[in-house]
Every structure is written in structure tokens, then in C-alpha cells.
C-alpha positions as semicolon CSV with decimal commas, in nm:
position;residue;x (nm);y (nm);z (nm)
1;M;-3,220;-1,795;-4,141
2;T;-3,185;-2,169;-4,084
3;S;-2,971;-2,309;-3,803
4;T;-2,739;-2,472;-4,062
5;A;-2,680;-2,139;-4,232
6;S;-2,619;-1,973;-3,898
7;E;-2,362;-2,236;-3,805
8;A;-2,185;-2,196;-4,138
9;Q;-2,181;-1,818;-4,094
10;Q;-2,008;-1,864;-3,755
11;G;-1,743;-2,091;-3,907
12;R;-1,880;-2,418;-3,766
13;A;-1,975;-2,735;-3,947
14;P;-2,340;-2,838;-3,926
15;G;-2,404;-3,013;-3,596
16;E;-2,077;-2,897;-3,439
17;P;-2,124;-2,769;-3,081
18;P;-2,069;-2,397;-3,019
19;P;-1,727;-2,297;-2,884
20;S;-1,679;-2,276;-2,509
21;W;-1,637;-1,943;-2,335
22;Q;-1,265;-2,014;-2,305
23;Q;-1,238;-2,055;-2,683
24;R;-1,432;-1,733;-2,741
25;L;-1,199;-1,542;-2,509
26;R;-0,883;-1,671;-2,673
27;R;-0,916;-1,405;-2,942
28;Y;-0,863;-1,148;-2,665
29;G;-0,560;-1,322;-2,517
30;Y;-0,712;-1,578;-2,279
31;V;-0,496;-1,881;-2,211
32;P;-0,596;-2,188;-2,011
33;R;-0,443;-2,288;-1,681
34;P;-0,081;-2,413;-1,709
35;G;-0,056;-2,772;-1,825
36;S;0,123;-3,073;-1,694
37;H;0,450;-2,978;-1,868
38;I;0,516;-2,761;-1,561
39;G;0,608;-2,968;-1,257
40;L;0,343;-2,982;-0,987
41;R;0,581;-2,856;-0,720
42;D;0,680;-2,561;-0,939
43;R;0,312;-2,486;-0,992
44;L;0,251;-2,488;-0,618
45;V;0,570;-2,302;-0,520
46;P;0,735;-2,143;-0,827
47;P;1,114;-2,116;-0,800
48;Y;1,292;-1,782;-0,798
49;S;1,465;-1,681;-1,117
50;R;1,843;-1,707;-1,105
51;P;2,012;-1,371;-1,174
52;G;2,283;-1,394;-1,435
53;T;2,648;-1,316;-1,368
54;E;2,723;-1,174;-1,714
55;I;2,718;-0,813;-1,599
56;W;2,974;-0,890;-1,328
57;R;3,201;-1,058;-1,582
58;V;3,179;-0,751;-1,803
59;L;3,281;-0,538;-1,504
60;G;3,578;-0,765;-1,441
61;V;3,450;-0,913;-1,114
62;P;3,602;-1,256;-1,037
63;P;3,356;-1,546;-1,078
64;V;3,362;-1,642;-0,708
65;L;3,282;-1,287;-0,597
66;A;3,022;-1,256;-0,874
67;G;2,846;-1,566;-0,743
68;R;2,839;-1,420;-0,393
69;L;2,703;-1,089;-0,517
70;V;2,424;-1,271;-0,697
71;R;2,335;-1,459;-0,376
72;W;2,349;-1,141;-0,169
73;A;2,131;-0,953;-0,418
74;A;1,811;-1,092;-0,264
75;W;1,871;-0,867;0,038
76;G;2,150;-0,642;-0,086
77;G;1,943;-0,498;-0,370
78;P;1,639;-0,409;-0,155
79;L;1,861;-0,266;0,120
80;L;2,044;-0,048;-0,130
81;V;1,718;0,085;-0,274
82;A;1,587;0,152;0,077
83;L;1,911;0,330;0,172
84;V;1,874;0,569;-0,121
85;A;1,507;0,624;-0,035
86;G;1,596;0,694;0,328
87;L;1,870;0,944;0,240
88;L;1,626;1,133;0,018
89;R;1,352;1,135;0,279
90;F;1,559;1,222;0,585
91;W;1,743;1,504;0,412
92;N;1,647;1,830;0,586
93;L;1,342;1,658;0,736
94;G;1,269;1,944;0,976
95;S;1,209;2,184;0,685
96;P;0,983;2,366;0,648
97;K;0,990;2,458;1,016
98;A;0,616;2,490;1,033
99;V;0,300;2,302;1,121
100;I;0,190;2,205;0,771
101;F;-0,161;2,102;0,672
102;D;-0,318;1,848;0,914
103;E;-0,002;1,820;1,122
104;T;-0,181;2,076;1,335
105;Y;-0,406;1,793;1,458
106;Y;-0,192;1,481;1,464
107;A;0,134;1,625;1,600
108;K;-0,042;1,772;1,902
109;D;-0,269;1,472;1,958
110;A;0,037;1,247;1,949
111;W;0,216;1,465;2,205
112;A;-0,086;1,443;2,436
113;L;-0,116;1,065;2,392
114;I;0,240;0,988;2,495
115;H;0,212;1,215;2,799
116;Q;-0,133;1,133;2,933
117;G;-0,281;0,847;2,730
118;Y;-0,560;1,046;2,563
119;E;-0,590;1,344;2,329
120;G;-0,639;1,690;2,477
121;Q;-0,837;1,998;2,378
122;W;-0,566;2,232;2,245
123;P;-0,605;2,611;2,223
124;K;-0,655;2,737;1,869
125;D;-0,338;2,949;1,844
126;I;-0,097;2,711;2,013
127;D;0,101;2,623;1,697
128;K;0,313;2,939;1,711
129;A;0,411;2,868;2,071
130;V;0,500;2,508;1,982
131;L;0,733;2,624;1,704
132;A;0,885;2,903;1,913
133;D;0,956;2,707;2,232
134;P;0,782;2,372;2,289
135;S;0,915;2,354;2,645
136;T;0,670;2,628;2,743
137;V;0,370;2,437;2,608
138;T;0,156;2,248;2,858
139;V;-0,049;1,947;2,754
140;P;-0,419;2,030;2,812
141;A;-0,594;1,804;3,060
142;D;-0,938;1,858;2,906
143;P;-1,017;1,571;2,666
144;G;-1,033;1,648;2,295
145;Y;-1,287;1,510;2,049
146;V;-1,088;1,326;1,782
147;V;-1,226;1,135;1,484
148;H;-0,946;0,886;1,410
149;P;-0,826;0,586;1,612
150;P;-0,500;0,623;1,806
151;V;-0,241;0,393;1,641
152;G;-0,107;0,644;1,389
153;K;-0,079;0,909;1,660
154;W;0,108;0,669;1,888
155;V;0,354;0,615;1,601
156;I;0,400;0,989;1,552
157;G;0,431;1,034;1,928
158;L;0,719;0,786;1,945
159;G;0,924;1,018;1,723
160;E;0,829;1,312;1,942
161;Q;0,936;1,119;2,250
162;L;1,276;1,059;2,090
163;F;1,342;1,398;1,932
164;G;1,107;1,642;2,099
165;F;0,796;1,838;2,013
166;T;0,946;1,975;1,690
167;P;0,882;1,931;1,316
168;F;1,168;1,682;1,295
169;G;1,034;1,494;1,597
170;W;0,677;1,454;1,476
171;R;0,788;1,363;1,122
172;F;1,061;1,119;1,223
173;M;0,865;0,795;1,265
174;V;0,652;0,858;0,958
175;C;0,975;0,898;0,762
176;V;1,108;0,573;0,911
177;L;0,794;0,388;0,802
178;G;0,810;0,548;0,458
179;T;1,166;0,423;0,415
180;L;1,084;0,076;0,548
181;S;0,787;0,054;0,311
182;V;1,031;0,086;0,020
183;L;1,232;-0,205;0,160
184;M;0,916;-0,409;0,213
185;L;0,794;-0,344;-0,141
186;C;1,126;-0,461;-0,285
187;R;1,096;-0,788;-0,095
188;I;0,724;-0,823;-0,168
189;G;0,784;-0,764;-0,538
190;R;1,065;-1,021;-0,535
191;R;0,839;-1,283;-0,380
192;L;0,545;-1,194;-0,604
193;F;0,738;-1,198;-0,932
194;R;1,010;-1,445;-0,823
195;S;1,256;-1,184;-0,950
196;T;1,493;-0,972;-0,742
197;F;1,525;-0,726;-1,028
198;L;1,150;-0,664;-1,063
199;G;1,111;-0,644;-0,686
200;C;1,384;-0,380;-0,661
201;L;1,232;-0,198;-0,958
202;A;0,896;-0,175;-0,781
203;G;1,066;-0,043;-0,468
204;A;1,272;0,206;-0,666
205;L;0,956;0,340;-0,833
206;L;0,802;0,391;-0,489
207;A;1,122;0,563;-0,373
208;V;1,095;0,825;-0,649
209;D;0,724;0,888;-0,626
210;G;0,646;1,241;-0,516
211;L;0,332;1,159;-0,318
212;H;0,503;0,886;-0,118
213;F;0,802;1,117;-0,068
214;V;0,594;1,408;0,063
215;M;0,380;1,182;0,282
216;S;0,699;1,029;0,429
217;R;0,802;1,379;0,538
218;T;0,468;1,486;0,686
219;A;0,306;1,380;1,014
220;L;-0,022;1,253;0,870
221;L;-0,195;0,921;0,927
222;D;-0,227;0,792;0,572
223;Q;0,140;0,697;0,534
224;V;0,119;0,499;0,858
225;L;-0,194;0,327;0,726
226;M;-0,017;0,245;0,401
227;F;0,274;0,086;0,590
228;F;0,051;-0,152;0,785
229;V;-0,158;-0,238;0,476
230;L;0,158;-0,322;0,283
231;G;0,285;-0,523;0,580
232;A;-0,039;-0,723;0,590
233;F;-0,013;-0,796;0,217
234;G;0,346;-0,912;0,258
235;C;0,253;-1,142;0,547
236;L;-0,030;-1,297;0,345
237;L;0,207;-1,347;0,054
238;I;0,451;-1,536;0,277
239;D;0,160;-1,735;0,421
240;R;0,053;-1,829;0,067
241;D;0,395;-1,978;-0,007
242;W;0,404;-2,150;0,332
243;A;0,064;-2,315;0,281
244;R;0,149;-2,430;-0,071
245;R;0,478;-2,580;0,046
246;R;0,284;-2,764;0,317
247;L;0,052;-2,907;0,052
248;A;0,340;-3,000;-0,177
249;A;0,516;-3,182;0,108
250;A;0,204;-3,391;0,178
251;L;0,146;-3,502;-0,183
252;P;0,266;-3,848;-0,294
253;W;0,551;-3,928;-0,533
254;D;0,499;-4,196;-0,797
255;D;0,739;-4,474;-0,891
256;E;0,913;-4,245;-1,140
257;G;0,988;-3,984;-0,875
258;V;0,726;-3,740;-1,002
259;L;0,505;-3,546;-0,760
260;R;0,141;-3,627;-0,830
261;P;-0,185;-3,453;-0,731
262;D;-0,396;-3,638;-0,479
263;R;-0,761;-3,557;-0,422
264;E;-0,779;-3,693;-0,069
265;V;-0,472;-3,504;0,048
266;A;-0,579;-3,182;-0,125
267;E;-0,928;-3,189;0,026
268;R;-0,860;-3,328;0,373
269;L;-0,521;-3,188;0,476
270;R;-0,537;-2,937;0,761
271;L;-0,271;-2,672;0,719
272;G;-0,241;-2,616;1,093
273;W;-0,077;-2,322;1,267
274;R;-0,024;-2,031;1,025
275;P;0,173;-1,760;1,206
276;W;0,212;-1,535;0,903
277;R;-0,163;-1,513;0,858
278;I;-0,195;-1,413;1,224
279;A;0,078;-1,153;1,170
280;A;-0,128;-1,022;0,879
281;G;-0,427;-0,995;1,114
282;V;-0,218;-0,789;1,357
283;C;-0,107;-0,558;1,074
284;L;-0,467;-0,520;0,958
285;G;-0,571;-0,440;1,314
286;L;-0,303;-0,170;1,331
287;A;-0,420;-0,037;0,994
288;F;-0,781;-0,030;1,117
289;G;-0,655;0,135;1,436
290;T;-0,493;0,410;1,228
291;K;-0,783;0,498;0,999
292;W;-1,118;0,332;0,953
293;N;-1,077;0,257;0,584
294;G;-0,846;-0,021;0,701
295;L;-1,169;-0,216;0,751
296;Y;-1,223;-0,231;0,374
297;I;-0,867;-0,361;0,333
298;L;-0,949;-0,634;0,586
299;A;-1,250;-0,748;0,382
300;A;-1,057;-0,754;0,054
301;F;-0,746;-0,927;0,192
302;G;-0,955;-1,178;0,387
303;L;-1,130;-1,282;0,068
304;L;-0,801;-1,287;-0,120
305;T;-0,628;-1,527;0,119
306;V;-0,925;-1,768;0,113
307;L;-0,925;-1,767;-0,269
308;W;-0,552;-1,839;-0,261
309;D;-0,623;-2,143;-0,045
310;A;-0,884;-2,263;-0,293
311;G;-0,638;-2,224;-0,580
312;A;-0,373;-2,418;-0,389
313;R;-0,607;-2,708;-0,312
314;R;-0,728;-2,718;-0,673
315;T;-0,370;-2,735;-0,798
316;A;-0,295;-3,012;-0,547
317;G;-0,581;-3,218;-0,690
318;A;-0,898;-3,122;-0,502
319;G;-1,213;-3,198;-0,700
320;Q;-1,419;-2,953;-0,494
321;P;-1,163;-2,696;-0,378
322;Y;-1,414;-2,440;-0,248
323;L;-1,594;-2,699;-0,039
324;A;-1,260;-2,815;0,097
325;V;-1,167;-2,457;0,185
326;L;-1,505;-2,406;0,350
327;K;-1,446;-2,711;0,569
328;R;-1,075;-2,670;0,642
329;D;-0,969;-2,310;0,598
330;V;-1,248;-2,055;0,635
331;L;-1,282;-2,070;1,013
332;P;-0,906;-2,051;1,084
333;A;-0,879;-1,771;0,829
334;F;-1,165;-1,582;0,995
335;V;-1,001;-1,611;1,336
336;A;-0,654;-1,517;1,210
337;T;-0,774;-1,213;1,018
338;V;-1,108;-1,081;1,142
339;V;-1,087;-1,180;1,510
340;V;-0,720;-1,088;1,546
341;T;-0,784;-0,759;1,366
342;F;-1,061;-0,652;1,601
343;V;-0,872;-0,764;1,911
344;T;-0,573;-0,560;1,795
345;Y;-0,799;-0,265;1,727
346;V;-0,950;-0,270;2,077
347;V;-0,607;-0,311;2,237
348;S;-0,492;-0,001;2,050
349;W;-0,737;0,201;2,261
350;T;-0,567;0,094;2,585
351;G;-0,454;0,447;2,670
352;W;-0,809;0,578;2,642
353;I;-0,947;0,282;2,838
354;V;-0,713;0,286;3,138
355;T;-0,688;0,662;3,190
356;K;-1,067;0,706;3,218
357;E;-1,036;1,073;3,123
358;G;-1,066;1,061;2,745
359;Y;-1,355;1,202;2,548
360;Y;-1,677;0,999;2,606
361;R;-1,482;0,767;2,840
362;D;-1,753;0,788;3,110
363;W;-2,051;0,798;2,875
364;A;-2,177;0,456;2,992
365;T;-2,195;0,569;3,356
366;G;-2,353;0,904;3,271
367;A;-2,567;0,985;2,969
368;G;-2,565;0,621;2,855
369;K;-2,657;0,468;3,186
370;G;-2,912;0,186;3,157
371;G;-3,033;0,016;2,840
372;D;-3,017;-0,340;2,707
373;F;-2,641;-0,392;2,714
374;T;-2,553;-0,308;3,073
375;W;-2,398;-0,655;3,108
376;L;-2,109;-0,531;2,889
377;P;-1,815;-0,350;3,052
378;D;-1,871;0,025;3,081
379;W;-1,556;0,104;2,885
380;L;-1,673;-0,112;2,594
381;R;-2,016;0,054;2,584
382;S;-1,851;0,396;2,598
383;L;-1,611;0,302;2,321
384;W;-1,899;0,178;2,105
385;H;-2,085;0,506;2,157
386;Y;-1,772;0,701;2,068
387;E;-1,734;0,496;1,749
388;T;-2,094;0,557;1,641
389;E;-2,052;0,931;1,693
390;V;-1,730;0,934;1,492
391;Y;-1,888;0,730;1,212
392;S;-2,172;0,982;1,191
393;F;-1,915;1,261;1,169
394;H;-1,724;1,095;0,885
395;V;-2,020;1,005;0,664
396;N;-2,167;1,355;0,706
397;L;-1,842;1,542;0,644
398;T;-1,950;1,732;0,333
399;S;-1,815;2,080;0,402
400;G;-1,621;2,208;0,104
401;H;-1,242;2,232;0,093
402;T;-1,017;2,406;-0,157
403;Y;-0,819;2,090;-0,229
404;Q;-1,088;1,823;-0,213
405;S;-1,109;1,593;-0,514
406;N;-1,315;1,313;-0,661
407;P;-1,156;0,966;-0,651
408;W;-1,204;0,937;-1,028
409;S;-0,934;1,202;-1,071
410;W;-0,675;1,053;-0,836
411;I;-0,510;0,816;-1,081
412;V;-0,434;1,106;-1,319
413;L;-0,338;1,347;-1,039
414;G;-0,626;1,579;-1,109
415;R;-0,619;1,778;-0,784
416;P;-0,309;1,747;-0,561
417;V;-0,303;1,905;-0,216
418;S;-0,083;2,198;-0,121
419;Y;0,044;2,133;0,232
420;F;0,247;2,450;0,264
421;Y;0,288;2,772;0,066
422;E;0,464;3,099;0,134
423;S;0,578;3,391;-0,084
424;P;0,925;3,505;0,028
425;K;1,018;3,861;-0,064
426;P;1,318;3,928;-0,293
427;G;1,638;3,903;-0,093
428;K;1,480;3,696;0,187
429;E;1,457;3,321;0,263
430;G;1,650;3,223;-0,048
431;C;1,459;3,443;-0,291
432;P;1,714;3,616;-0,522
433;A;1,735;3,991;-0,463
434;T;1,722;4,043;-0,839
435;E;1,366;3,906;-0,860
436;R;1,101;4,162;-0,950
437;S;0,825;3,975;-0,769
438;D;0,782;3,747;-0,471
439;C;0,916;3,393;-0,495
440;A;0,722;3,074;-0,420
441;Q;0,789;2,815;-0,151
442;E;0,555;2,515;-0,159
443;V;0,516;2,157;-0,042
444;L;0,278;1,996;-0,290
445;A;0,147;1,642;-0,231
446;L;0,176;1,546;-0,596
447;G;0,270;1,204;-0,725
448;T;0,546;1,186;-0,985
449;P;0,328;1,252;-1,292
450;L;0,500;1,020;-1,540
451;L;0,486;0,734;-1,290
452;W;0,114;0,777;-1,224
453;W;0,028;0,820;-1,590
454;T;0,229;0,508;-1,671
455;A;0,036;0,336;-1,393
456;C;-0,290;0,409;-1,579
457;F;-0,175;0,173;-1,855
458;A;-0,025;-0,069;-1,605
459;V;-0,359;-0,106;-1,427
460;L;-0,526;-0,196;-1,757
461;Y;-0,247;-0,444;-1,826
462;V;-0,289;-0,603;-1,482
463;L;-0,665;-0,636;-1,527
464;W;-0,608;-0,801;-1,865
465;R;-0,353;-1,041;-1,718
466;W;-0,591;-1,130;-1,438
467;A;-0,909;-1,168;-1,643
468;L;-0,773;-1,334;-1,955
469;R;-0,440;-1,488;-1,857
470;R;-0,560;-1,601;-1,513
471;D;-0,244;-1,462;-1,354
472;W;-0,283;-1,473;-0,976
473;R;-0,012;-1,209;-0,934
474;A;-0,213;-0,963;-1,138
475;G;-0,521;-1,050;-0,933
476;A;-0,333;-0,981;-0,609
477;I;-0,215;-0,642;-0,735
478;A;-0,564;-0,555;-0,859
479;C;-0,704;-0,651;-0,519
480;G;-0,464;-0,414;-0,342
481;I;-0,553;-0,128;-0,575
482;A;-0,926;-0,190;-0,549
483;A;-0,921;-0,225;-0,170
484;G;-0,757;0,114;-0,127
485;W;-0,938;0,300;-0,403
486;V;-1,285;0,162;-0,476
487;P;-1,444;0,226;-0,131
488;W;-1,402;0,600;-0,175
489;F;-1,638;0,594;-0,473
490;F;-1,921;0,524;-0,230
491;Y;-1,845;0,849;-0,045
492;Q;-1,807;1,088;-0,336
493;E;-2,016;1,352;-0,159
494;R;-1,774;1,344;0,133
495;T;-1,475;1,577;0,165
496;I;-1,187;1,357;0,044
497;F;-0,837;1,422;-0,089
498;L;-0,593;1,280;-0,341
499;F;-0,334;1,192;-0,076
500;Y;-0,566;0,912;0,043
501;A;-0,439;0,731;-0,267
502;V;-0,102;0,672;-0,100
503;V;-0,259;0,359;0,054
504;F;-0,277;0,180;-0,283
505;L;0,029;0,350;-0,434
506;P;0,263;0,052;-0,364
507;F;0,031;-0,169;-0,569
508;L;0,046;0,079;-0,857
509;C;0,425;0,047;-0,844
510;L;0,390;-0,333;-0,851
511;A;0,162;-0,300;-1,153
512;V;0,414;-0,081;-1,336
513;A;0,696;-0,322;-1,250
514;M;0,491;-0,613;-1,381
515;M;0,422;-0,426;-1,705
516;F;0,792;-0,342;-1,741
517;G;0,871;-0,709;-1,684
518;A;0,641;-0,795;-1,973
519;M;0,818;-0,537;-2,187
520;L;1,150;-0,707;-2,112
521;G;1,003;-1,034;-2,234
522;P;1,034;-1,391;-2,105
523;P;1,378;-1,544;-2,039
524;H;1,358;-1,752;-2,357
525;A;1,289;-1,449;-2,579
526;G;1,534;-1,362;-2,853
527;E;1,815;-1,113;-2,799
528;R;1,657;-0,848;-3,022
529;R;1,329;-0,878;-2,832
530;R;1,503;-0,849;-2,495
531;V;1,713;-0,551;-2,602
532;A;1,414;-0,364;-2,742
533;G;1,214;-0,428;-2,425
534;A;1,504;-0,326;-2,202
535;V;1,554;-0,001;-2,393
536;G;1,183;0,085;-2,379
537;A;1,145;0,006;-2,010
538;G;1,478;0,169;-1,926
539;V;1,386;0,494;-2,098
540;L;1,055;0,507;-1,911
541;V;1,228;0,447;-1,577
542;L;1,484;0,720;-1,646
543;L;1,208;0,962;-1,744
544;I;1,024;0,886;-1,420
545;I;1,342;0,952;-1,218
546;W;1,401;1,276;-1,410
547;N;1,041;1,378;-1,343
548;F;1,091;1,325;-0,970
549;V;1,410;1,532;-0,974
550;Y;1,234;1,809;-1,169
551;F;0,957;1,837;-0,909
552;W;1,196;1,801;-0,614
553;P;1,179;2,175;-0,522
554;I;0,802;2,166;-0,474
555;Y;0,820;1,839;-0,283
556;T;1,068;1,981;-0,031
557;G;0,954;2,342;0,003
558;Q;1,251;2,498;-0,177
559;T;1,230;2,868;-0,260
560;L;1,182;2,919;-0,635
561;P;1,150;3,225;-0,855
562;I;0,786;3,255;-0,943
563;D;0,846;3,168;-1,309
564;D;1,030;2,848;-1,215
565;W;0,743;2,757;-0,984
566;R;0,488;2,819;-1,260
567;D;0,687;2,593;-1,494
568;R;0,618;2,306;-1,253
569;I;0,246;2,375;-1,223
570;W;0,144;2,196;-1,539
571;F;-0,232;2,229;-1,493
572;D;-0,461;2,491;-1,346
573;T;-0,605;2,232;-1,107
574;W;-0,264;2,198;-0,942
575;V;-0,289;2,547;-0,793
């Protein structure tokens, strides 16, 4: 076939150049970067959408009060959502009165930390004594070998210090962080989408997710890790706006009063002191100091914030934005994230360092005496040895567990984890006397199914928005999901569980909120389009809430007749 025939077959005139990759992708929904019809300042720092007052007029609220309510909604809405989430989570928090799942490790380690600064070696059958009368329990002086850093246990221990060595005490602070994470997600979503409604929607979805709910009521480390990861993301998001405002303020205005891009300013301006980025580094250090997979979050978020800087400088007029970022931003970003993270991590081990009685604390002066690094402090060499031993433990943890699962199955809730299960006899512990068989009482770490299955489509939508619409918000959400999920695929032979997914759960809720926002349509869409989108999104939200209510008994350990319990076990893999 001749080249002329080939060109004609592809719809091009002879001699016409082939279409660019952008033109080829347009058939799949790709759109170029926003044009000059959008003001430069609005491109750097997009304004927040203004909530309408129509609904208040319909309700008969006076215009002055309606205006105030709209202004207060930026904080009032998130606080209201968080209040509802907190009431749900704190209700009957001490039930079941038991040491459930891995609380047997972290509750006791936390109690030892706050009393002596290091974890102890607890007797195997001490849980019954703790539940019966914690005042008779003595903290063991012998050091215990633990495989997770101390931050999460310090958090749990604070609740125990306030309310005692009881189920309510060791769950209290985790519940506080779970509630605060709902508030944070509302505010993060508002800043990300520039919409109070979508921000509150994302927070509300998190509030009615079963996995987040159960993890908020259980003294495990992963909910603490999630809180600090979400806090780091929020800090970086604020830092992004701060840096872009700084750039916008430095750009020149022309004679017509229009803000113009300037290559010299965009490439040479130093953004100076960035406290929110440092705060993000502290949060990442606390995440790393809770569980080691916080290190992967650090890598992903560090790259994300540098790419945000490059995008800001490009928008401001930089001809070589990546070179400008390399010269002006990379080193400060490295210090504010990586250096601050590791300093925070080391500081989190203070209790182990100063007490000198923790596990491996004296390794450098005993079995590790001598070597090439004797110029380092003994505590640092001992800590490094401890870390290498723990790393070896984690990567070689391949012993089977009834509730282990592959990360591929997490997004569809393939294998949730049962934290607690008992079979009350008829007439006892809430089991009706008329029952012919034992009842069921379970706490199942299961996400709200309709929310997670909706999130499967939302993730695809976010990836499409990022790849073909070049939407930075979608890229940020995808980064959060990938940072919390993808690393586990490299350890598929390791014993891992679905509840690890709680770390990226807030980003799934952001993805669903973004998809629902698309369903509602843009502000300029017609009334029929807006109504149809609102009905569709509203029905899905109501179904998700109903789904959460339906599974409430197996999130809270309520006693159910066995048939009612079976009705909620939709798949064999949930048993």
C-alpha cells in the first residue's frame, strides 16, 4: 500500500502531518490544559464555589440568617458530620467487654509504655485478669520483643491513662482519631473540590463506612496510621494553596489590570518558609512511627508535592518548570518531608532510648560491641540493629492465618476479618429464649459493601480524569490510593489482612464524592441534567447509608438470631 493511500485511509489529506498524541486521545475524552479564558489567578488558586441560599428561602429562613448559615457552612457542615460520626462511634464503646483480635498486643504494650517507657513481656493468660480486675495486674519489667514502632501505642496508652486499663480506655483515643479523621476529610474534600457540599459528602461517606467504624472502635494501629496519613495529605494540600498564592502575588499586572505569567518570576522566585510542608513531614514521621508502611506514603507524598510545585511554576509562566523546581524547591522539600520525617521517627523512640531497659537497648555494648560504626552513639546502633531484626521478621512473616487475604481482593471486600465472635445460648446475653439454636455475636471488620463497590467505579473514573482530563485533583486522590494499596502487592506471600486498607479508605471516599459531583453536573448544566444527577447520586448515598444500618449489628457485636446473622453474611468468604 502506498503512503498516499495509507494517509487517505486514516482520514488525512496527502502530505498532512499525522495527528499529535493529544488529538489521538481526544476520542477517549482527553482535553488540553485550561486556556486563557480562565483568569491566571483562578488557575493558580481556584475560588471556592458559593453555596446557594435557595434551600433556606424554601424553608422560610430570613435572607440575613440564610447568608450567615451559608458562611458558617464551611465549618458548620464538617462539624455536624463529625458530631454524627462521633456519636455513632462512641456509643457503647466498651462493648464487647473483651480483648478482641490484636488488642491483646497493643492494649498491653501501650499500658507498659506509659508506665515504664518500653514494652514488657506479658504472661500468655493475662487477658482474663485484665478484664476481671486491672488493678491487680502488674506491668512486667522484662522487655518484650515488639515488631511495630511506638507512636500508635503511645496514642492508645493516652486513653488508658485517662480512663484506665479497660476496653473503653484502650479504645478511647483511637475512637477520637477516627472521629477527627471524618472532620479532616470534610475539610480536605472542601479544599480539594472547592465545594463544602462535596467535602461534607466525602466525610459523611467515611462516617458510614463499616471498616472505618469498626477500626475506630478497636485498639489497633492501622486507624492511627490512617489519621496521620490523612493529616499529612491535608497539610500538603494547604501548602499547595499557600505556594500558589505566593506565586500569584509575585506575578506582574499589565496596564489593563490583568495578571500575566512571567517566566523570570516563575523560575527564580524562592517560596521561602513553608510551615505546612514541615507539618506534613511531622505527620508522616508519626505515621512512619506507627507502622512501617508509612515510609511508602512518604515516598508518594514527597513526589506529589514536588510535582505540584512544578505545575504551579508552569502555570505561572516557567519555560522549564522541572529545572526550576530542581533548583528552587527539591532541597527544601526533601528537608521538610524526608529529614523531618526521620527526625520525628527517631524522637518517637525516646522512651526506649532513655530507659535503657527495652528489648535490644544494650545490644551495641554487648553482642554488637566493636565493628565499623563505633563512632555512632550506642543507642543509635542498637536501634538500627533492632530495626533490621524487625524488618527481617516482617518480610518473612508467611505463617498462614484464617483471615489473611490478597490485596487484589480488598477493594471488593473479598475476605473481611472477624475480630470477635461468640455463640450465646438461648435466653442468655440477649439471645431470645424462643430460639432453637445458639445466637451469633460478632464484630466483623467489613467495609460498607455498597460504598466499596461504588468505589470500584469511582477509582476508574478518577484514573480517567487524571490520565485524559489532566485533573490534578484526581491525580492527588489516585496517589493516596496507590500509596496505601500498591506496596502490599510486593508482599503477597506475606500474611496480610483486609483491614490494612483503612489507610487509603479516605481517598476512596474522596473518589466517590468526586464521581457523585460529576453526576450532579457542572453549575451551568440545565435543570433537567442537575435534577437527574441529584436523584441518581442521592439514591446511591441513601442506599449506602441503609447498607451501613443493615450491617450495624455485626459492626457492634450485637446478639442476633443465627438466621439474622446468616442474612448478613452475603458470601462464604465472609465467614
